[in-house]
N, C-alpha and C positions, 0 to 999 in steps of 0.2 A: 804358128807358134801359139801354145796354150796361154791362157791367162794365169798370172800368178795367184797363189792361194790367198784368199781374202780372210783367213782365220788362222789361229795358232793351233796346230794339231795337239800340242801338249795340254792346252787348256780345254780342248775338245775332249780329250781322253778323261781329264778330271771331271767334266760335266757328265760324260758317258758313264763313269764310275758311279755317280750318284743315281743315275736312272737305273742302271743294272742292279745296284745295291737295294734300291727301293722296290723294284718290280720283279727282279729275278730275270735270268736269261730268257726263259720260255715266254714270259709274259711281256717282255720288252719288244715292241715292234720297230722296224726300221723308221717308221713315221714318228714314233716317240723320240728316237735319237735325232732325227732331223729337227724336230721341234726344239728339243733341249739344246742342241748344238748351234742352232740358228744357221744351218747350211742346207743346201740342196742335196737330194739323194745322189746326184752324180758326184758331188764333192765327197760325200760320205764314203761311197764305194771306191772312188779314185784315190783317195787318201788311205783308207783302212783296208780296202779289199772286200771285206764282208762284215756282217754283224758279228760273227764269231771271232774274227780277227780283232775287232774292236773290243770285244768282250775280254779276250785274252790280255790285251793292253790295259784294259781297265783293272783286271785282277792284279796285274803286275804294278800298276800305280797304287793300288790299295796296299799291296804287300810292302812296297817301299815305304809308304807313309806310316803304316801300322807298326812295321818292324822297327822303324827308327824311334818311335815313341817308347816301345817296350825295351829295346836294347839300350837306349839312352839312360832309362832308369836303372837298368841292371848293371851298367858300367860305371855308375857313380861310385864315390867312395862311401865308406860307412859300413854299417852292419848288413851283412848279406841277407839275413832273414828279413830285415826291414825293407831292403830293396825288393826282394821277392814279393813281400806282402804289398809293397807300394805298387809294383807292376800289376798284380792281380786287382788291387783296388782301383787303379786307373781304368782298367778294362771295365769293371763293375760300375764305376761311377759314370764313365762315358755312356755305357749302354743305358743306364737308368735315366741319364739326362736327355737322351734322345726321345722326343715326344712321339716319334713314329715307331719306336721299338724295333728298328731294323735288325738289331743284333749285329753279327759279324758277317761281312760279305763272304769271307772264305768259308766260314762254317755253313752259311746259307747255301753256298755253291756246292759244298761237299754233300749236304743233305739232298739237294735237288739233282745234282748231276754226277756225283761221285760214282765211279764204275761204269757210268753210261756214256761219258764224254771223256775220252782219253787225255785230251789236251787240258781240260779243266781239272781233271783228277790230278794230273801231274803238277800243275801250277799250285793247286791247293796243298798237295803233299809237300812240295818244296817250302811253302809258307810255313806249314806245321813243323817241318824239319828244322827250319831256320829259327823258329821260336823255341823249339826244344833245345837246340844247340846253345842258344843264349841262356836258357835256364841252366843247362848243364855246366856251362862255363862259370856261372855264378856259384852254383853248388860246389864245384870243385875249388873255387877260391875260398868258400866257406870252409871246406875240409882242410885246406892248407892252413888256414888261420885258427882252426880248432873250433869254429862256431858250429860246424855240422860234423857229425860223427864220420871219421874217415872209413870206417868199416861198412858204411852204407854204399850201395850201388848208385853212383851219381846219375847214370843214364836212366835207371829205374825211377829215381826221384824226379828227374826232368820230365819223364813220360807222364808221371802222376800230375805234375803241375800243369803240363799241356792238357791232359784230359780234364783237369779241374777248370782250366780256362775255357775249354770248348763247352763243357757242361754249363758253366755260368753264362756263356753267350746264348745258349738255347733257353735257359731259364729266365734270362733277362727279358725275353720277349713277352712274357706273361707276368712278370713280377709287379707287385703293387708297392714295392719299397725295397730298401737295401738290406734288410735284416738277414735273409737267407744267404745272400752272397757274402755278407761280412762274417757271418757265422762259419760258413764254408772256408773262407780265406783264413780265418784265425785257426780253425781246426787243422787245416792242412799245414800251415806254417809252423804252428806249435808242435806238430808231430815230427818235425825235422830234427 
């Protein structure tokens, strides 16, 4: 009979997320994961199967946490435009507060593995789709209340907001302050 697991797999996924986010998939070694998780290689492979399987779980963990923050803001009451502005500002401020300037794990994965790794591409695509759908739902609410012009294509606006968010994630990696992000956010939201 095997020994029971001496670690919490969900906590291990959270720690692995940090490693993959900081180093990227290609530069993360199994030893990096073993060191960060505080487990042996046997436990790593017995629990998660492979480095790639753990990476997929890490992306899912990131998606669930990031989506909750953005959708939580978008689902609040009040002005739709201000909620949209608040969601974009949250992303900008979070990125700028990170001393390592890691940017977004999903955006980083898209840049590094998009098109080359089918599983990672599909996971990131679903993350982007989920964020875009949350933007679209908020926009449609704003159209129903008259805050946003009903004649505008809600899906196109949601795509523009997603593209803005992704671009800000990339720019934040080299930003020396919040000015560019805040100008961008204000210009995009004021255009609605």
